[in-house]
Structures are given as C-alpha cells and as structure tokens.
PDB file of N, CA, C and O in Angstrom:
ATOM      1  N   MET A   1      25.647 -15.577 -16.408  1.00  0.00           N
ATOM      2  CA  MET A   1      26.578 -14.882 -15.541  1.00  0.00           C
ATOM      3  C   MET A   1      27.147 -15.889 -14.549  1.00  0.00           C
ATOM      4  O   MET A   1      26.395 -16.615 -13.899  1.00  0.00           O
ATOM      5  N   SER A   2      28.449 -15.937 -14.433  1.00  0.00           N
ATOM      6  CA  SER A   2      29.102 -16.848 -13.514  1.00  0.00           C
ATOM      7  C   SER A   2      29.235 -16.220 -12.142  1.00  0.00           C
ATOM      8  O   SER A   2      29.322 -15.002 -11.989  1.00  0.00           O
ATOM      9  N   MET A   3      29.248 -17.106 -11.140  1.00  0.00           N
ATOM     10  CA  MET A   3      29.412 -16.656  -9.759  1.00  0.00           C
ATOM     11  C   MET A   3      30.898 -16.664  -9.434  1.00  0.00           C
ATOM     12  O   MET A   3      31.559 -17.681  -9.644  1.00  0.00           O
ATOM     13  N   THR A   4      31.438 -15.572  -8.933  1.00  0.00           N
ATOM     14  CA  THR A   4      32.879 -15.471  -8.711  1.00  0.00           C
ATOM     15  C   THR A   4      33.337 -16.141  -7.429  1.00  0.00           C
ATOM     16  O   THR A   4      34.531 -16.398  -7.269  1.00  0.00           O
ATOM     17  N   ASP A   5      32.421 -16.433  -6.508  1.00  0.00           N
ATOM     18  CA  ASP A   5      32.829 -17.071  -5.257  1.00  0.00           C
ATOM     19  C   ASP A   5      32.587 -18.575  -5.296  1.00  0.00           C
ATOM     20  O   ASP A   5      32.560 -19.227  -4.252  1.00  0.00           O
ATOM     21  N   THR A   6      32.412 -19.126  -6.489  1.00  0.00           N
ATOM     22  CA  THR A   6      32.079 -20.534  -6.662  1.00  0.00           C
ATOM     23  C   THR A   6      33.121 -21.184  -7.559  1.00  0.00           C
ATOM     24  O   THR A   6      33.613 -20.563  -8.501  1.00  0.00           O
ATOM     25  N   SER A   7      33.451 -22.423  -7.269  1.00  0.00           N
ATOM     26  CA  SER A   7      34.424 -23.122  -8.105  1.00  0.00           C
ATOM     27  C   SER A   7      33.867 -23.289  -9.519  1.00  0.00           C
ATOM     28  O   SER A   7      32.651 -23.341  -9.703  1.00  0.00           O
ATOM     29  N   PRO A   8      34.737 -23.370 -10.504  1.00  0.00           N
ATOM     30  CA  PRO A   8      34.264 -23.566 -11.883  1.00  0.00           C
ATOM     31  C   PRO A   8      33.413 -24.828 -12.040  1.00  0.00           C
ATOM     32  O   PRO A   8      32.456 -24.843 -12.815  1.00  0.00           O
ATOM     33  N   GLN A   9      33.763 -25.884 -11.305  1.00  0.00           N
ATOM     34  CA  GLN A   9      32.994 -27.123 -11.399  1.00  0.00           C
ATOM     35  C   GLN A   9      31.577 -26.939 -10.851  1.00  0.00           C
ATOM     36  O   GLN A   9      30.609 -27.395 -11.459  1.00  0.00           O
ATOM     37  N   ALA A  10      31.462 -26.276  -9.715  1.00  0.00           N
ATOM     38  CA  ALA A  10      30.139 -26.035  -9.131  1.00  0.00           C
ATOM     39  C   ALA A  10      29.329 -25.097 -10.018  1.00  0.00           C
ATOM     40  O   ALA A  10      28.122 -25.279 -10.181  1.00  0.00           O
ATOM     41  N   ASP A  11      29.985 -24.103 -10.587  1.00  0.00           N
ATOM     42  CA  ASP A  11      29.308 -23.167 -11.479  1.00  0.00           C
ATOM     43  C   ASP A  11      28.772 -23.901 -12.708  1.00  0.00           C
ATOM     44  O   ASP A  11      27.630 -23.681 -13.112  1.00  0.00           O
ATOM     45  N   GLU A  12      29.581 -24.760 -13.299  1.00  0.00           N
ATOM     46  CA  GLU A  12      29.139 -25.530 -14.467  1.00  0.00           C
ATOM     47  C   GLU A  12      27.982 -26.453 -14.098  1.00  0.00           C
ATOM     48  O   GLU A  12      27.029 -26.591 -14.865  1.00  0.00           O
ATOM     49  N   ARG A  13      28.059 -27.077 -12.943  1.00  0.00           N
ATOM     50  CA  ARG A  13      26.971 -27.962 -12.488  1.00  0.00           C
ATOM     51  C   ARG A  13      25.677 -27.171 -12.320  1.00  0.00           C
ATOM     52  O   ARG A  13      24.611 -27.633 -12.725  1.00  0.00           O
ATOM     53  N   TYR A  14      25.763 -25.999 -11.735  1.00  0.00           N
ATOM     54  CA  TYR A  14      24.596 -25.135 -11.551  1.00  0.00           C
ATOM     55  C   TYR A  14      23.961 -24.807 -12.899  1.00  0.00           C
ATOM     56  O   TYR A  14      22.746 -24.920 -13.061  1.00  0.00           O
ATOM     57  N   HIS A  15      24.785 -24.401 -13.865  1.00  0.00           N
ATOM     58  CA  HIS A  15      24.255 -24.056 -15.180  1.00  0.00           C
ATOM     59  C   HIS A  15      23.688 -25.277 -15.904  1.00  0.00           C
ATOM     60  O   HIS A  15      22.704 -25.166 -16.635  1.00  0.00           O
ATOM     61  N   GLU A  16      24.295 -26.414 -15.705  1.00  0.00           N
ATOM     62  CA  GLU A  16      23.758 -27.646 -16.298  1.00  0.00           C
ATOM     63  C   GLU A  16      22.373 -27.957 -15.725  1.00  0.00           C
ATOM     64  O   GLU A  16      21.464 -28.333 -16.465  1.00  0.00           O
ATOM     65  N   LEU A  17      22.216 -27.803 -14.425  1.00  0.00           N
ATOM     66  CA  LEU A  17      20.900 -28.019 -13.805  1.00  0.00           C
ATOM     67  C   LEU A  17      19.871 -27.039 -14.362  1.00  0.00           C
ATOM     68  O   LEU A  17      18.726 -27.416 -14.616  1.00  0.00           O
ATOM     69  N   LEU A  18      20.270 -25.801 -14.549  1.00  0.00           N
ATOM     70  CA  LEU A  18      19.352 -24.818 -15.137  1.00  0.00           C
ATOM     71  C   LEU A  18      18.948 -25.213 -16.556  1.00  0.00           C
ATOM     72  O   LEU A  18      17.779 -25.100 -16.925  1.00  0.00           O
ATOM     73  N   ARG A  19      19.912 -25.674 -17.350  1.00  0.00           N
ATOM     74  CA  ARG A  19      19.602 -26.064 -18.729  1.00  0.00           C
ATOM     75  C   ARG A  19      18.633 -27.235 -18.778  1.00  0.00           C
ATOM     76  O   ARG A  19      17.807 -27.313 -19.688  1.00  0.00           O
ATOM     77  N   ARG A  20      18.719 -28.139 -17.823  1.00  0.00           N
ATOM     78  CA  ARG A  20      17.845 -29.317 -17.808  1.00  0.00           C
ATOM     79  C   ARG A  20      16.461 -29.042 -17.226  1.00  0.00           C
ATOM     80  O   ARG A  20      15.540 -29.839 -17.404  1.00  0.00           O
ATOM     81  N   MET A  21      16.319 -27.931 -16.543  1.00  0.00           N
ATOM     82  CA  MET A  21      15.064 -27.590 -15.884  1.00  0.00           C
ATOM     83  C   MET A  21      14.000 -27.245 -16.929  1.00  0.00           C
ATOM     84  O   MET A  21      14.290 -26.536 -17.892  1.00  0.00           O
ATOM     85  N   PRO A  22      12.776 -27.740 -16.747  1.00  0.00           N
ATOM     86  CA  PRO A  22      11.697 -27.337 -17.664  1.00  0.00           C
ATOM     87  C   PRO A  22      11.482 -25.821 -17.586  1.00  0.00           C
ATOM     88  O   PRO A  22      11.726 -25.212 -16.545  1.00  0.00           O
ATOM     89  N   PRO A  23      11.031 -25.223 -18.675  1.00  0.00           N
ATOM     90  CA  PRO A  23      10.864 -23.764 -18.701  1.00  0.00           C
ATOM     91  C   PRO A  23      10.018 -23.223 -17.555  1.00  0.00           C
ATOM     92  O   PRO A  23      10.350 -22.184 -16.985  1.00  0.00           O
ATOM     93  N   GLU A  24       8.941 -23.901 -17.213  1.00  0.00           N
ATOM     94  CA  GLU A  24       8.089 -23.386 -16.129  1.00  0.00           C
ATOM     95  C   GLU A  24       8.813 -23.407 -14.783  1.00  0.00           C
ATOM     96  O   GLU A  24       8.580 -22.538 -13.943  1.00  0.00           O
ATOM     97  N   LYS A  25       9.683 -24.384 -14.574  1.00  0.00           N
ATOM     98  CA  LYS A  25      10.455 -24.431 -13.323  1.00  0.00           C
ATOM     99  C   LYS A  25      11.519 -23.338 -13.306  1.00  0.00           C
ATOM    100  O   LYS A  25      11.778 -22.729 -12.268  1.00  0.00           O
ATOM    101  N   ARG A  26      12.136 -23.091 -14.469  1.00  0.00           N
ATOM    102  CA  ARG A  26      13.109 -21.994 -14.554  1.00  0.00           C
ATOM    103  C   ARG A  26      12.433 -20.664 -14.273  1.00  0.00           C
ATOM    104  O   ARG A  26      12.991 -19.808 -13.587  1.00  0.00           O
ATOM    105  N   LEU A  27      11.222 -20.490 -14.808  1.00  0.00           N
ATOM    106  CA  LEU A  27      10.479 -19.262 -14.560  1.00  0.00           C
ATOM    107  C   LEU A  27      10.160 -19.117 -13.076  1.00  0.00           C
ATOM    108  O   LEU A  27      10.321 -18.036 -12.510  1.00  0.00           O
ATOM    109  N   GLU A  28       9.707 -20.200 -12.442  1.00  0.00           N
ATOM    110  CA  GLU A  28       9.417 -20.159 -10.999  1.00  0.00           C
ATOM    111  C   GLU A  28      10.666 -19.788 -10.202  1.00  0.00           C
ATOM    112  O   GLU A  28      10.604 -18.964  -9.289  1.00  0.00           O
ATOM    113  N   ALA A  29      11.792 -20.395 -10.547  1.00  0.00           N
ATOM    114  CA  ALA A  29      13.044 -20.101  -9.839  1.00  0.00           C
ATOM    115  C   ALA A  29      13.442 -18.639 -10.038  1.00  0.00           C
ATOM    116  O   ALA A  29      13.898 -17.982  -9.102  1.00  0.00           O
ATOM    117  N   THR A  30      13.271 -18.140 -11.246  1.00  0.00           N
ATOM    118  CA  THR A  30      13.591 -16.741 -11.537  1.00  0.00           C
ATOM    119  C   THR A  30      12.701 -15.804 -10.741  1.00  0.00           C
ATOM    120  O   THR A  30      13.169 -14.804 -10.198  1.00  0.00           O
ATOM    121  N   MET A  31      11.416 -16.129 -10.673  1.00  0.00           N
ATOM    122  CA  MET A  31      10.474 -15.289  -9.924  1.00  0.00           C
ATOM    123  C   MET A  31      10.832 -15.278  -8.434  1.00  0.00           C
ATOM    124  O   MET A  31      10.785 -14.229  -7.793  1.00  0.00           O
ATOM    125  N   ARG A  32      11.189 -16.443  -7.885  1.00  0.00           N
ATOM    126  CA  ARG A  32      11.584 -16.506  -6.468  1.00  0.00           C
ATOM    127  C   ARG A  32      12.851 -15.693  -6.221  1.00  0.00           C
ATOM    128  O   ARG A  32      12.946 -14.974  -5.227  1.00  0.00           O
ATOM    129  N   LEU A  33      13.807 -15.805  -7.111  1.00  0.00           N
ATOM    130  CA  LEU A  33      15.054 -15.052  -6.965  1.00  0.00           C
ATOM    131  C   LEU A  33      14.794 -13.551  -7.070  1.00  0.00           C
ATOM    132  O   LEU A  33      15.357 -12.770  -6.302  1.00  0.00           O
ATOM    133  N   SER A  34      13.954 -13.147  -8.006  1.00  0.00           N
ATOM    134  CA  SER A  34      13.618 -11.724  -8.147  1.00  0.00           C
ATOM    135  C   SER A  34      12.941 -11.196  -6.894  1.00  0.00           C
ATOM    136  O   SER A  34      13.238 -10.088  -6.447  1.00  0.00           O
ATOM    137  N   GLN A  35      12.035 -11.976  -6.327  1.00  0.00           N
ATOM    138  CA  GLN A  35      11.353 -11.565  -5.099  1.00  0.00           C
ATOM    139  C   GLN A  35      12.356 -11.444  -3.950  1.00  0.00           C
ATOM    140  O   GLN A  35      12.286 -10.507  -3.155  1.00  0.00           O
ATOM    141  N   ALA A  36      13.285 -12.393  -3.869  1.00  0.00           N
ATOM    142  CA  ALA A  36      14.297 -12.344  -2.814  1.00  0.00           C
ATOM    143  C   ALA A  36      15.164 -11.092  -2.955  1.00  0.00           C
ATOM    144  O   ALA A  36      15.502 -10.456  -1.957  1.00  0.00           O
ATOM    145  N   VAL A  37      15.524 -10.738  -4.186  1.00  0.00           N
ATOM    146  CA  VAL A  37      16.328  -9.533  -4.422  1.00  0.00           C
ATOM    147  C   VAL A  37      15.564  -8.295  -3.968  1.00  0.00           C
ATOM    148  O   VAL A  37      16.128  -7.423  -3.307  1.00  0.00           O
ATOM    149  N   ARG A  38      14.270  -8.214  -4.323  1.00  0.00           N
ATOM    150  CA  ARG A  38      13.459  -7.058  -3.902  1.00  0.00           C
ATOM    151  C   ARG A  38      13.372  -6.978  -2.383  1.00  0.00           C
ATOM    152  O   ARG A  38      13.495  -5.897  -1.807  1.00  0.00           O
ATOM    153  N   GLU A  39      13.160  -8.125  -1.731  1.00  0.00           N
ATOM    154  CA  GLU A  39      13.051  -8.136  -0.267  1.00  0.00           C
ATOM    155  C   GLU A  39      14.358  -7.715   0.394  1.00  0.00           C
ATOM    156  O   GLU A  39      14.345  -6.962   1.368  1.00  0.00           O
ATOM    157  N   LEU A  40      15.483  -8.194  -0.126  1.00  0.00           N
ATOM    158  CA  LEU A  40      16.780  -7.805   0.429  1.00  0.00           C
ATOM    159  C   LEU A  40      17.051  -6.321   0.214  1.00  0.00           C
ATOM    160  O   LEU A  40      17.549  -5.644   1.113  1.00  0.00           O
ATOM    161  N   ALA A  41      16.726  -5.814  -0.969  1.00  0.00           N
ATOM    162  CA  ALA A  41      16.907  -4.380  -1.234  1.00  0.00           C
ATOM    163  C   ALA A  41      16.053  -3.560  -0.282  1.00  0.00           C
ATOM    164  O   ALA A  41      16.527  -2.577   0.288  1.00  0.00           O
ATOM    165  N   LEU A  42      14.801  -3.953  -0.107  1.00  0.00           N
ATOM    166  CA  LEU A  42      13.902  -3.226   0.786  1.00  0.00           C
ATOM    167  C   LEU A  42      14.406  -3.270   2.224  1.00  0.00           C
ATOM    168  O   LEU A  42      14.364  -2.260   2.925  1.00  0.00           O
ATOM    169  N   ALA A  43      14.881  -4.425   2.667  1.00  0.00           N
ATOM    170  CA  ALA A  43      15.391  -4.541   4.039  1.00  0.00           C
ATOM    171  C   ALA A  43      16.586  -3.612   4.250  1.00  0.00           C
ATOM    172  O   ALA A  43      16.681  -2.950   5.284  1.00  0.00           O
ATOM    173  N   GLY A  44      17.488  -3.559   3.289  1.00  0.00           N
ATOM    174  CA  GLY A  44      18.642  -2.674   3.406  1.00  0.00           C
ATOM    175  C   GLY A  44      18.245  -1.210   3.425  1.00  0.00           C
ATOM    176  O   GLY A  44      18.799  -0.417   4.187  1.00  0.00           O
ATOM    177  N   ILE A  45      17.285  -0.855   2.586  1.00  0.00           N
ATOM    178  CA  ILE A  45      16.822   0.535   2.533  1.00  0.00           C
ATOM    179  C   ILE A  45      16.108   0.904   3.825  1.00  0.00           C
ATOM    180  O   ILE A  45      16.311   1.997   4.354  1.00  0.00           O
ATOM    181  N   ARG A  46      15.282   0.011   4.333  1.00  0.00           N
ATOM    182  CA  ARG A  46      14.602   0.269   5.621  1.00  0.00           C
ATOM    183  C   ARG A  46      15.621   0.487   6.739  1.00  0.00           C
ATOM    184  O   ARG A  46      15.439   1.361   7.586  1.00  0.00           O
ATOM    185  N   ALA A  47      16.690  -0.305   6.740  1.00  0.00           N
ATOM    186  CA  ALA A  47      17.713  -0.176   7.785  1.00  0.00           C
ATOM    187  C   ALA A  47      18.426   1.177   7.695  1.00  0.00           C
ATOM    188  O   ALA A  47      18.742   1.779   8.721  1.00  0.00           O
ATOM    189  N   ARG A  48      18.680   1.657   6.476  1.00  0.00           N
ATOM    190  CA  ARG A  48      19.380   2.932   6.295  1.00  0.00           C
ATOM    191  C   ARG A  48      18.463   4.142   6.407  1.00  0.00           C
ATOM    192  O   ARG A  48      18.927   5.256   6.651  1.00  0.00           O
ATOM    193  N   HIS A  49      17.165   3.927   6.230  1.00  0.00           N
ATOM    194  CA  HIS A  49      16.197   5.034   6.258  1.00  0.00           C
ATOM    195  C   HIS A  49      14.987   4.629   7.102  1.00  0.00           C
ATOM    196  O   HIS A  49      13.889   4.456   6.573  1.00  0.00           O
ATOM    197  N   PRO A  50      15.190   4.478   8.421  1.00  0.00           N
ATOM    198  CA  PRO A  50      14.107   3.969   9.281  1.00  0.00           C
ATOM    199  C   PRO A  50      12.874   4.867   9.327  1.00  0.00           C
ATOM    200  O   PRO A  50      11.788   4.387   9.652  1.00  0.00           O
ATOM    201  N   GLY A  51      13.007   6.136   9.015  1.00  0.00           N
ATOM    202  CA  GLY A  51      11.860   7.037   9.051  1.00  0.00           C
ATOM    203  C   GLY A  51      11.113   7.152   7.727  1.00  0.00           C
ATOM    204  O   GLY A  51      10.140   7.900   7.628  1.00  0.00           O
ATOM    205  N   ALA A  52      11.557   6.419   6.712  1.00  0.00           N
ATOM    206  CA  ALA A  52      10.940   6.530   5.387  1.00  0.00           C
ATOM    207  C   ALA A  52       9.534   5.946   5.392  1.00  0.00           C
ATOM    208  O   ALA A  52       9.288   4.890   5.975  1.00  0.00           O
ATOM    209  N   ASP A  53       8.610   6.652   4.728  1.00  0.00           N
ATOM    210  CA  ASP A  53       7.254   6.112   4.589  1.00  0.00           C
ATOM    211  C   ASP A  53       7.224   5.140   3.401  1.00  0.00           C
ATOM    212  O   ASP A  53       8.222   4.976   2.698  1.00  0.00           O
ATOM    213  N   GLU A  54       6.078   4.505   3.188  1.00  0.00           N
ATOM    214  CA  GLU A  54       5.973   3.476   2.148  1.00  0.00           C
ATOM    215  C   GLU A  54       6.265   4.025   0.751  1.00  0.00           C
ATOM    216  O   GLU A  54       6.891   3.344  -0.061  1.00  0.00           O
ATOM    217  N   GLN A  55       5.823   5.232   0.470  1.00  0.00           N
ATOM    218  CA  GLN A  55       6.080   5.830  -0.848  1.00  0.00           C
ATOM    219  C   GLN A  55       7.576   6.036  -1.068  1.00  0.00           C
ATOM    220  O   GLN A  55       8.103   5.708  -2.131  1.00  0.00           O
ATOM    221  N   GLU A  56       8.254   6.576  -0.068  1.00  0.00           N
ATOM    222  CA  GLU A  56       9.698   6.778  -0.205  1.00  0.00           C
ATOM    223  C   GLU A  56      10.410   5.445  -0.378  1.00  0.00           C
ATOM    224  O   GLU A  56      11.348   5.336  -1.168  1.00  0.00           O
ATOM    225  N   LEU A  57       9.972   4.440   0.352  1.00  0.00           N
ATOM    226  CA  LEU A  57      10.580   3.117   0.205  1.00  0.00           C
ATOM    227  C   LEU A  57      10.399   2.589  -1.217  1.00  0.00           C
ATOM    228  O   LEU A  57      11.338   2.043  -1.797  1.00  0.00           O
ATOM    229  N   ARG A  58       9.203   2.745  -1.781  1.00  0.00           N
ATOM    230  CA  ARG A  58       8.963   2.295  -3.159  1.00  0.00           C
ATOM    231  C   ARG A  58       9.894   3.017  -4.138  1.00  0.00           C
ATOM    232  O   ARG A  58      10.460   2.399  -5.040  1.00  0.00           O
ATOM    233  N   VAL A  59      10.043   4.322  -3.952  1.00  0.00           N
ATOM    234  CA  VAL A  59      10.916   5.111  -4.834  1.00  0.00           C
ATOM    235  C   VAL A  59      12.354   4.627  -4.704  1.00  0.00           C
ATOM    236  O   VAL A  59      13.037   4.420  -5.707  1.00  0.00           O
ATOM    237  N   ARG A  60      12.809   4.449  -3.480  1.00  0.00           N
ATOM    238  CA  ARG A  60      14.192   4.024  -3.259  1.00  0.00           C
ATOM    239  C   ARG A  60      14.448   2.612  -3.796  1.00  0.00           C
ATOM    240  O   ARG A  60      15.512   2.347  -4.355  1.00  0.00           O
ATOM    241  N   VAL A  61      13.490   1.718  -3.630  1.00  0.00           N
ATOM    242  CA  VAL A  61      13.651   0.364  -4.176  1.00  0.00           C
ATOM    243  C   VAL A  61      13.721   0.432  -5.700  1.00  0.00           C
ATOM    244  O   VAL A  61      14.563  -0.227  -6.311  1.00  0.00           O
ATOM    245  N   ALA A  62      12.850   1.218  -6.313  1.00  0.00           N
ATOM    246  CA  ALA A  62      12.884   1.361  -7.775  1.00  0.00           C
ATOM    247  C   ALA A  62      14.226   1.921  -8.234  1.00  0.00           C
ATOM    248  O   ALA A  62      14.788   1.451  -9.223  1.00  0.00           O
ATOM    249  N   ALA A  63      14.742   2.922  -7.523  1.00  0.00           N
ATOM    250  CA  ALA A  63      16.040   3.498  -7.887  1.00  0.00           C
ATOM    251  C   ALA A  63      17.148   2.464  -7.752  1.00  0.00           C
ATOM    252  O   ALA A  63      18.041   2.389  -8.597  1.00  0.00           O
ATOM    253  N   ARG A  64      17.091   1.676  -6.703  1.00  0.00           N
ATOM    254  CA  ARG A  64      18.123   0.656  -6.482  1.00  0.00           C
ATOM    255  C   ARG A  64      18.075  -0.428  -7.559  1.00  0.00           C
ATOM    256  O   ARG A  64      19.113  -0.830  -8.085  1.00  0.00           O
ATOM    257  N   LEU A  65      16.879  -0.898  -7.883  1.00  0.00           N
ATOM    258  CA  LEU A  65      16.761  -2.030  -8.800  1.00  0.00           C
ATOM    259  C   LEU A  65      16.791  -1.634 -10.275  1.00  0.00           C
ATOM    260  O   LEU A  65      17.311  -2.377 -11.108  1.00  0.00           O
ATOM    261  N   TYR A  66      16.238  -0.471 -10.598  1.00  0.00           N
ATOM    262  CA  TYR A  66      16.062  -0.112 -12.004  1.00  0.00           C
ATOM    263  C   TYR A  66      16.794   1.159 -12.413  1.00  0.00           C
ATOM    264  O   TYR A  66      16.797   1.524 -13.589  1.00  0.00           O
ATOM    265  N   GLY A  67      17.418   1.836 -11.445  1.00  0.00           N
ATOM    266  CA  GLY A  67      18.158   3.053 -11.741  1.00  0.00           C
ATOM    267  C   GLY A  67      17.344   4.307 -11.467  1.00  0.00           C
ATOM    268  O   GLY A  67      16.113   4.289 -11.464  1.00  0.00           O
ATOM    269  N   ARG A  68      18.069   5.396 -11.236  1.00  0.00           N
ATOM    270  CA  ARG A  68      17.427   6.672 -10.882  1.00  0.00           C
ATOM    271  C   ARG A  68      16.529   7.194 -12.000  1.00  0.00           C
ATOM    272  O   ARG A  68      15.446   7.713 -11.727  1.00  0.00           O
ATOM    273  N   ASP A  69      16.961   7.064 -13.255  1.00  0.00           N
ATOM    274  CA  ASP A  69      16.153   7.585 -14.357  1.00  0.00           C
ATOM    275  C   ASP A  69      14.802   6.886 -14.429  1.00  0.00           C
ATOM    276  O   ASP A  69      13.770   7.537 -14.592  1.00  0.00           O
ATOM    277  N   CYS A  70      14.809   5.582 -14.310  1.00  0.00           N
ATOM    278  CA  CYS A  70      13.548   4.831 -14.333  1.00  0.00           C
ATOM    279  C   CYS A  70      12.674   5.226 -13.145  1.00  0.00           C
ATOM    280  O   CYS A  70      11.475   5.452 -13.306  1.00  0.00           O
ATOM    281  N   ALA A  71      13.264   5.309 -11.961  1.00  0.00           N
ATOM    282  CA  ALA A  71      12.499   5.697 -10.765  1.00  0.00           C
ATOM    283  C   ALA A  71      11.916   7.096 -10.934  1.00  0.00           C
ATOM    284  O   ALA A  71      10.785   7.350 -10.520  1.00  0.00           O
ATOM    285  N   ARG A  72      12.673   7.996 -11.533  1.00  0.00           N
ATOM    286  CA  ARG A  72      12.184   9.359 -11.761  1.00  0.00           C
ATOM    287  C   ARG A  72      11.001   9.352 -12.726  1.00  0.00           C
ATOM    288  O   ARG A  72      10.025  10.072 -12.518  1.00  0.00           O
ATOM    289  N   ARG A  73      11.086   8.541 -13.781  1.00  0.00           N
ATOM    290  CA  ARG A  73       9.964   8.454 -14.722  1.00  0.00           C
ATOM    291  C   ARG A  73       8.728   7.862 -14.055  1.00  0.00           C
ATOM    292  O   ARG A  73       7.605   8.265 -14.357  1.00  0.00           O
ATOM    293  N   LEU A  74       8.931   6.917 -13.158  1.00  0.00           N
ATOM    294  CA  LEU A  74       7.802   6.280 -12.471  1.00  0.00           C
ATOM    295  C   LEU A  74       7.195   7.162 -11.392  1.00  0.00           C
ATOM    296  O   LEU A  74       5.973   7.231 -11.257  1.00  0.00           O
ATOM    297  N   PHE A  75       8.050   7.843 -10.616  1.00  0.00           N
ATOM    298  CA  PHE A  75       7.585   8.524  -9.407  1.00  0.00           C
ATOM    299  C   PHE A  75       7.780  10.038  -9.405  1.00  0.00           C
ATOM    300  O   PHE A  75       7.281  10.719  -8.508  1.00  0.00           O
ATOM    301  N   GLY A  76       8.482  10.565 -10.372  1.00  0.00           N
ATOM    302  CA  GLY A  76       8.762  12.002 -10.357  1.00  0.00           C
ATOM    303  C   GLY A  76      10.021  12.289  -9.566  1.00  0.00           C
ATOM    304  O   GLY A  76      11.126  12.103 -10.075  1.00  0.00           O
ATOM    305  N   GLN A  77       9.877  12.733  -8.344  1.00  0.00           N
ATOM    306  CA  GLN A  77      11.020  13.069  -7.487  1.00  0.00           C
ATOM    307  C   GLN A  77      11.695  11.805  -6.954  1.00  0.00           C
ATOM    308  O   GLN A  77      11.040  10.830  -6.586  1.00  0.00           O
ATOM    309  N   VAL A  78      13.025  11.859  -6.928  1.00  0.00           N
ATOM    310  CA  VAL A  78      13.836  10.781  -6.363  1.00  0.00           C
ATOM    311  C   VAL A  78      14.828  11.436  -5.415  1.00  0.00           C
ATOM    312  O   VAL A  78      15.499  12.392  -5.804  1.00  0.00           O
ATOM    313  N   PRO A  79      14.943  10.947  -4.171  1.00  0.00           N
ATOM    314  CA  PRO A  79      15.908  11.541  -3.241  1.00  0.00           C
ATOM    315  C   PRO A  79      17.318  11.538  -3.839  1.00  0.00           C
ATOM    316  O   PRO A  79      17.703  10.599  -4.535  1.00  0.00           O
ATOM    317  N   ASP A  80      18.078  12.590  -3.561  1.00  0.00           N
ATOM    318  CA  ASP A  80      19.432  12.715  -4.107  1.00  0.00           C
ATOM    319  C   ASP A  80      20.327  11.542  -3.734  1.00  0.00           C
ATOM    320  O   ASP A  80      21.203  11.156  -4.509  1.00  0.00           O
ATOM    321  N   ASP A  81      20.110  10.972  -2.547  1.00  0.00           N
ATOM    322  CA  ASP A  81      20.977   9.884  -2.100  1.00  0.00           C
ATOM    323  C   ASP A  81      20.431   8.506  -2.462  1.00  0.00           C
ATOM    324  O   ASP A  81      20.986   7.498  -2.025  1.00  0.00           O
ATOM    325  N   ALA A  82      19.362   8.438  -3.244  1.00  0.00           N
ATOM    326  CA  ALA A  82      18.812   7.138  -3.657  1.00  0.00           C
ATOM    327  C   ALA A  82      19.673   6.561  -4.768  1.00  0.00           C
ATOM    328  O   ALA A  82      19.955   7.223  -5.767  1.00  0.00           O
ATOM    329  N   THR A  83      20.086   5.315  -4.575  1.00  0.00           N
ATOM    330  CA  THR A  83      20.890   4.637  -5.596  1.00  0.00           C
ATOM    331  C   THR A  83      20.381   3.243  -5.827  1.00  0.00           C
ATOM    332  O   THR A  83      20.930   2.514  -6.653  1.00  0.00           O
TER     333      THR A  83
END
C-alpha cells in the first residue's frame, strides 16, 4: 500500500528498505506498527467516551480495528455508535 502524502521517490525508497529487511526485522516492525495503531485507536476512543469502562473500551477497539461483526462475535453486544 502506498502512502498518499509521500513523494513517489520516498515511497519507493521505503518499500526498498522493507524488501531488504530480514524477515524477523520486518515482523518486529509490523508488530510495533500494529501496537501503535491499537494505542492510537484506544486513545481516540477514550477521548470520545471518557466514562467507558475497560470492557466497553475493549469492545470499541475491536469494532474499530476488526469491524462490528467481529466485535459482536467476540463480545456479544456492541454499542450502536461503535465503529
């Protein structure tokens, strides 16, 4: 997936660096990026729902990252405004 706010040259350089990276380093980078995405999603949800308890936060994060259907299968009830 290309980044739309990046020049084509920088985008190509980024992908070239990824291709040259050993598999274990690519996996580490992917894991760090995934964790950062979860943390950012959680921070945004906490800001919009300051009274939410930990269970509601988990449900909302699951809905945001994996979709409402997946969150419903995992947790049962999903708030109507969870996206």
